[in-house]
PyMOL CGO cylinders between C-alpha atoms (Angstrom):
from pymol import cmd
from pymol.cgo import CYLINDER

trace = [
    CYLINDER, 4.51, 7.83, 3.96, 6.76, 5.29, 5.75, 0.3, 1, 1, 1, 1, 1, 1,
    CYLINDER, 6.76, 5.29, 5.75, 6.45, 7.32, 8.94, 0.3, 1, 1, 1, 1, 1, 1,
    CYLINDER, 6.45, 7.32, 8.94, 2.67, 7.19, 8.62, 0.3, 1, 1, 1, 1, 1, 1,
    CYLINDER, 2.67, 7.19, 8.62, 2.71, 3.38, 8.40, 0.3, 1, 1, 1, 1, 1, 1,
    CYLINDER, 2.71, 3.38, 8.40, 4.98, 3.14, 11.46, 0.3, 1, 1, 1, 1, 1, 1,
    CYLINDER, 4.98, 3.14, 11.46, 2.84, 5.59, 13.42, 0.3, 1, 1, 1, 1, 1, 1,
    CYLINDER, 2.84, 5.59, 13.42, -0.34, 3.61, 12.65, 0.3, 1, 1, 1, 1, 1, 1,
    CYLINDER, -0.34, 3.61, 12.65, 0.64, -0.08, 12.74, 0.3, 1, 1, 1, 1, 1, 1,
    CYLINDER, 0.64, -0.08, 12.74, -2.94, -1.14, 13.50, 0.3, 1, 1, 1, 1, 1, 1,
    CYLINDER, -2.94, -1.14, 13.50, -4.56, 0.98, 10.76, 0.3, 1, 1, 1, 1, 1, 1,
    CYLINDER, -4.56, 0.98, 10.76, -3.28, -0.23, 7.37, 0.3, 1, 1, 1, 1, 1, 1,
    CYLINDER, -3.28, -0.23, 7.37, -6.27, 1.10, 5.40, 0.3, 1, 1, 1, 1, 1, 1,
    CYLINDER, -6.27, 1.10, 5.40, -5.25, 4.81, 5.32, 0.3, 1, 1, 1, 1, 1, 1,
    CYLINDER, -5.25, 4.81, 5.32, -1.71, 3.87, 4.31, 0.3, 1, 1, 1, 1, 1, 1,
    CYLINDER, -1.71, 3.87, 4.31, -3.00, 1.53, 1.61, 0.3, 1, 1, 1, 1, 1, 1,
    CYLINDER, -3.00, 1.53, 1.61, -5.25, 4.25, 0.20, 0.3, 1, 1, 1, 1, 1, 1,
    CYLINDER, -5.25, 4.25, 0.20, -2.38, 6.74, 0.23, 0.3, 1, 1, 1, 1, 1, 1,
    CYLINDER, -2.38, 6.74, 0.23, -0.19, 4.20, -1.55, 0.3, 1, 1, 1, 1, 1, 1,
    CYLINDER, -0.19, 4.20, -1.55, -2.74, 3.74, -4.32, 0.3, 1, 1, 1, 1, 1, 1,
    CYLINDER, -2.74, 3.74, -4.32, -3.29, 7.49, -4.60, 0.3, 1, 1, 1, 1, 1, 1,
    CYLINDER, -3.29, 7.49, -4.60, 0.46, 8.11, -4.71, 0.3, 1, 1, 1, 1, 1, 1,
    CYLINDER, 0.46, 8.11, -4.71, 1.05, 5.71, -7.58, 0.3, 1, 1, 1, 1, 1, 1,
    CYLINDER, 1.05, 5.71, -7.58, -2.01, 6.97, -9.42, 0.3, 1, 1, 1, 1, 1, 1,
    CYLINDER, -2.01, 6.97, -9.42, -0.86, 10.58, -9.15, 0.3, 1, 1, 1, 1, 1, 1,
    CYLINDER, -0.86, 10.58, -9.15, 2.62, 9.59, -10.24, 0.3, 1, 1, 1, 1, 1, 1,
    CYLINDER, 2.62, 9.59, -10.24, 1.08, 8.33, -13.48, 0.3, 1, 1, 1, 1, 1, 1,
    CYLINDER, 1.08, 8.33, -13.48, 1.71, 4.64, -12.84, 0.3, 1, 1, 1, 1, 1, 1,
    CYLINDER, 1.71, 4.64, -12.84, -0.71, 1.71, -12.89, 0.3, 1, 1, 1, 1, 1, 1,
    CYLINDER, -0.71, 1.71, -12.89, -4.01, 2.87, -11.31, 0.3, 1, 1, 1, 1, 1, 1,
    CYLINDER, -4.01, 2.87, -11.31, -4.53, -0.68, -10.05, 0.3, 1, 1, 1, 1, 1, 1,
    CYLINDER, -4.53, -0.68, -10.05, -1.60, -0.52, -7.66, 0.3, 1, 1, 1, 1, 1, 1,
    CYLINDER, -1.60, -0.52, -7.66, -2.37, -3.82, -5.93, 0.3, 1, 1, 1, 1, 1, 1,
    CYLINDER, -2.37, -3.82, -5.93, -2.12, -5.72, -9.23, 0.3, 1, 1, 1, 1, 1, 1,
    CYLINDER, -2.12, -5.72, -9.23, 0.92, -3.88, -10.59, 0.3, 1, 1, 1, 1, 1, 1,
    CYLINDER, 0.92, -3.88, -10.59, 4.38, -5.50, -10.84, 0.3, 1, 1, 1, 1, 1, 1,
    CYLINDER, 4.38, -5.50, -10.84, 5.62, -3.21, -8.06, 0.3, 1, 1, 1, 1, 1, 1,
    CYLINDER, 5.62, -3.21, -8.06, 3.45, -5.14, -5.59, 0.3, 1, 1, 1, 1, 1, 1,
    CYLINDER, 3.45, -5.14, -5.59, 3.70, -8.86, -6.42, 0.3, 1, 1, 1, 1, 1, 1,
    CYLINDER, 3.70, -8.86, -6.42, 3.02, -9.89, -2.82, 0.3, 1, 1, 1, 1, 1, 1,
    CYLINDER, 3.02, -9.89, -2.82, -0.06, -7.74, -2.22, 0.3, 1, 1, 1, 1, 1, 1,
    CYLINDER, -0.06, -7.74, -2.22, -3.20, -9.89, -1.80, 0.3, 1, 1, 1, 1, 1, 1,
    CYLINDER, -3.20, -9.89, -1.80, -6.61, -8.66, -3.05, 0.3, 1, 1, 1, 1, 1, 1,
    CYLINDER, -6.61, -8.66, -3.05, -7.53, -7.86, 0.56, 0.3, 1, 1, 1, 1, 1, 1,
    CYLINDER, -7.53, -7.86, 0.56, -4.41, -6.51, 2.31, 0.3, 1, 1, 1, 1, 1, 1,
    CYLINDER, -4.41, -6.51, 2.31, -3.89, -7.12, 6.02, 0.3, 1, 1, 1, 1, 1, 1,
    CYLINDER, -3.89, -7.12, 6.02, -1.49, -5.45, 8.47, 0.3, 1, 1, 1, 1, 1, 1,
    CYLINDER, -1.49, -5.45, 8.47, 0.66, -8.58, 8.43, 0.3, 1, 1, 1, 1, 1, 1,
    CYLINDER, 0.66, -8.58, 8.43, 1.10, -8.61, 4.65, 0.3, 1, 1, 1, 1, 1, 1,
    CYLINDER, 1.10, -8.61, 4.65, 1.10, -4.85, 4.10, 0.3, 1, 1, 1, 1, 1, 1,
    CYLINDER, 1.10, -4.85, 4.10, 3.83, -3.71, 6.49, 0.3, 1, 1, 1, 1, 1, 1,
    CYLINDER, 3.83, -3.71, 6.49, 6.64, -6.22, 5.74, 0.3, 1, 1, 1, 1, 1, 1,
    CYLINDER, 6.64, -6.22, 5.74, 6.56, -5.17, 2.07, 0.3, 1, 1, 1, 1, 1, 1,
    CYLINDER, 6.56, -5.17, 2.07, 7.17, -1.52, 2.90, 0.3, 1, 1, 1, 1, 1, 1,
]
cmd.load_cgo(trace, "trace")
C-alpha cells in the first residue's frame, strides 16, 4: 500500500479507499477516517493531508 501511494501522489482517492477497505477487512473500525488511528484525517482528505500521515 505505501508503494501505491508513492506511485500515485496526485491520486489520493484510490489509496484512501484501499485504506478504508484494509481496516474494514482487518475487523477494525469501519469508519476509518473517524477512528483513533487517524486523528489528523479531515472529513474530506486531500493529497496534502493524506500523504504526510502515511
